[in-house]
C-alpha positions in Angstrom: -3.5 4.2 -1.2 -0.9 6.1 1.2 0.0 6.1 4.8 1.9 8.1 6.8 3.5 11.7 5.6 3.2 12.4 1.6 5.9 15.6 2.1 8.9 15.6 4.4 9.1 11.5 5.5 12.1 9.4 6.6 11.8 6.9 5.0 9.8 5.5 2.1 8.0 1.7 1.2 6.3 0.7 -1.5 4.4 -2.4 -1.4 4.1 -4.2 -5.0 1.2 -7.2 -4.8 1.8 -10.6 -7.2 -0.2 -11.4 -9.5 -4.3 -11.2 -8.8 -3.4 -8.4 -5.8 -4.4 -4.9 -6.3 -3.5 -1.8 -4.0 -6.4 -2.9 -1.6 -4.3 -5.8 -0.7 -1.8 -3.8 0.7 -4.4 -1.8 2.6 -6.1 -4.6 4.2 -6.0 -4.4 7.8 -7.1 -7.7 8.2 -5.6 -10.2 5.9 -2.0 -12.2 6.4 -2.3 -11.6 10.1 -2.7 -7.8 10.0 1.1 -7.5 8.8 0.1 -4.4 6.6 -1.9 -2.6 9.8 1.8 -3.2 11.1 3.8 -1.5 8.3 1.1 1.5 8.2 1.4 2.2 11.9 5.2 2.0 11.8 4.7 4.4 9.2 3.1 6.4 10.5 4.4 6.4 14.4 7.9 6.9 12.6 7.6 10.0 10.6 7.5 7.5 7.7 5.6 6.8 4.2 3.7 3.8 2.7 2.3 3.0 -0.1 0.2 0.8 -2.2 -0.6 0.9 -5.9 -2.1 -0.6 -9.1 0.4 -0.8 -11.7 -0.5 -2.1 -15.4 1.8 -5.4 -15.8 5.2 -6.8 -14.1 7.6 -6.3 -17.1 8.4 -2.7 -18.0 5.3 -0.8 -18.3 4.9 -1.5 -14.7 8.2 -0.8 -13.8 7.9 2.4 -15.1 4.8 3.4 -13.2 5.9 2.5 -10.3 9.4 4.4 -10.8 7.5 7.8 -11.5 5.2 7.3 -8.5 8.1 6.2 -6.3 10.2 9.7 -7.6 7.4 11.7 -6.8 7.3 10.9 -3.1 10.9 10.7 -3.4 11.2 14.2 -4.0 8.5 15.3 -1.7 10.7 13.6 0.9 14.7 14.6 0.1 17.0 12.1 0.9 14.3 9.7 2.0 15.4 5.8 1.6 12.6 3.9 -0.5 12.1 0.5 0.3 10.0 -1.6 -2.5 8.3 -4.8 -0.9 7.5 -7.1 -3.5 5.5 -10.3 -3.2 5.5 -13.1 -5.3 5.0 -11.9 -8.7 6.0 -8.1 -7.8 9.1 -9.7 -7.4 9.3 -8.8 -11.3 9.3 -5.2 -10.8 11.9 -5.2 -8.0 14.5 -7.2 -10.0 13.9 -4.5 -13.0 13.6 -1.5 -10.5 17.5 -2.7 -9.2 18.7 -1.3 -12.3 16.8 1.9 -13.1 18.7 4.4 -13.4 16.4 7.0 -11.0 15.2 4.7 -8.6 18.5 3.1 -8.0 20.2 5.4 -6.4 17.4 6.2 -3.9 16.9 2.4 -2.9 17.4 1.6 0.5 16.5 -2.0 0.5 14.2 -4.7 -1.2 12.5 -7.5 0.2 11.6 -10.5 -1.6 8.4 -12.0 0.3 7.4 -15.1 -1.2 9.1 -14.1 -4.7 11.4 -15.3 -7.3 14.9 -15.0 -8.7 16.8 -13.4 -11.7 20.3 -13.7 -12.4 20.1 -9.9 -14.3 20.4 -8.6 -11.0 24.2 -9.1 -10.4 24.9 -6.7 -13.1 22.3 -4.0 -11.3 22.8 -0.7 -9.9 21.2 -1.6 -6.7 24.0 -4.4 -6.8 27.0 -2.6 -7.5 25.7 -0.4 -4.3 25.3 -3.1 -2.2 21.6 -2.1 -1.6 20.3 -4.7 1.1 17.9 -7.9 0.5 16.1 -9.2 2.2 14.2 -12.6 1.5 11.3 -13.9 3.2 10.0 -17.6 1.9 7.8 -20.1 2.8 9.8 -23.3 2.8 6.6 -25.6 1.8 6.3 -22.4 -1.2 4.7 -24.3 -3.9 4.6 -21.3 -6.9 8.4 -20.7 -5.8 10.3 -23.3 -4.7 12.4 -22.2 -1.8 15.3 -24.1 -3.1 15.7 -22.2 -6.0 15.4 -18.5 -3.9 18.2 -19.8 -1.3 20.4 -20.8 -4.6 19.9 -17.0 -5.7 20.9 -15.8 -2.5 24.3 -18.2 -2.0 24.9 -16.9 -5.7 24.7 -13.6 -4.5 27.3 -14.2 -1.4 29.2 -16.2 -3.4 29.8 -13.5 -6.2 30.3 -10.5 -2.7 30.7 -12.0 0.1 30.2 -8.9 2.1 27.1 -8.2 0.7 23.7 -7.1 3.1 21.6 -9.7 2.3 19.6 -11.7 4.6 17.1 -15.4 4.1 14.4 -15.9 6.4 13.1 -19.3 5.3 9.5 -19.8 7.5 10.0 -23.6 7.7 6.8 -25.3 6.7 5.0 -22.1 5.6 3.2 -21.5 2.2 3.7 -18.9 -0.5 1.7 -16.2 1.7 4.0 -17.0 4.5 6.5 -14.4 4.0 3.8 -11.5 4.0 1.9 -12.4 6.6 5.4 -13.7 9.4 7.9 -10.7 8.0 8.7 -8.2 10.8 8.7 -4.9 9.2 10.6 -2.9 11.8 13.5 -5.4 12.3 13.5 -5.9 8.5 14.0 -2.3 8.4 16.1 -1.2 10.4 18.9 -4.0 9.3 18.7 -2.0 6.3 18.9 0.8 7.4 22.1 0.0 9.2 23.8 -0.9 6.5 23.0 2.0 3.9 
């Protein structure tokens, strides 16, 4: 499902949902405080493209599926940075795609929204390119403890002190809070300024 320019887009945002979600989740104008409505309007108003899709799994098959779709639309919008927004288990796809030979060079940033960590990222193509990372996490997340995600964030900065990474902790927030509360405009602008 798409909102915005399917050709000649200035930027592309893909939302990858967690377990139990579907492409419809990323198009719903009312759940998560209407935040998906905001990203759709942001894309349309700024000649961007917003995509949400179904994929077969959170492993290699799903990553190939996402990379193929992202590549199709990136080819139609040469030079447009691709931003991956990964909610919960969707983060597994973000981490896999960070080392995808075709997609990693096109990444403009990755948003991990109530998601998990992957030490393998530190050896990825995206890490070497210093692709901007945004971590949004609820302080009361009972699925992925915030302390573990914060520790991973610190590990990135320990390895590369100048790495463009930002951690936003939504105090008292639950697992879905970052999807509801992340400011798309501010985050994408911050990432674009670091390309």
